[in-house]
N, C-alpha and C positions, 0 to 999 in steps of 0.2 A: 249253090243251094246245098245244104246239108240234109241228107236223108238218113234217117235212123235205120242202120242195117243190123239185123240180128247177129249177135256174136256167139261163139261157143269156146269154152275153155277145154283145152286138151292137155293131157299129161303124156310126155314122151319120155323114154328112157333111151339116151344116146351115150355112145362112146365119148369119153372126154375130148378126143380129138375132132369130133364132128360138131361140137357146139359152136365153133366159129363159123363154120358153114351155115348152120341154122340161123345165127345172128344175122349173117350178111343176106341171107334169102329173105329173111323177114323184115328186114329193112327196105329192101327192094320192093316187097309186097305191101309194106305198110302195116305189118302185123306188130304186135308187141309181145316181147319175150321176157320172161322172168325166170331166172335160174335160182332155185332154191338150194342153199347150202346148209349143211348140218353144222349145228353148234358142237362145241367140244364135248359137252355133256351127252349129246345124242350119239356121238360116236362112241363115246365110252360106254354108254348103255347097250349099243350094238355089240360092242366086244364082249360085254357080260353076257349077253343073250347067246352069242356064238360060242362062248366057253374059252375065250382068249384071256385066261386069268394065269398069273403067276404067283407063286407063294415063295416067301423067303423064310429060312429057318431062324436067321437072326439078321441083325443090322449089317454084319459083314458079309453075309450072302446076299442081302439086298444090294449092296454097293457093288459085289462082283456082278450081279445080274444087269445093274445099270450101266456100269463102265466097262464091263468086259465081254 
């Protein structure tokens, strides 16, 4: 017999190393876990917000920053 059980969505912030533990625990408990991942654009926008920007004087300076 299936009985409707009220569920609640919870957001957790965990160290990356503990995600596996959470997944194994949730599997044993019958919970569902969804790990959200940021897209490349979201990561880039976060860098801009944090001020992680680099400016090159010219193309040679840009190549030095990239390769060196």
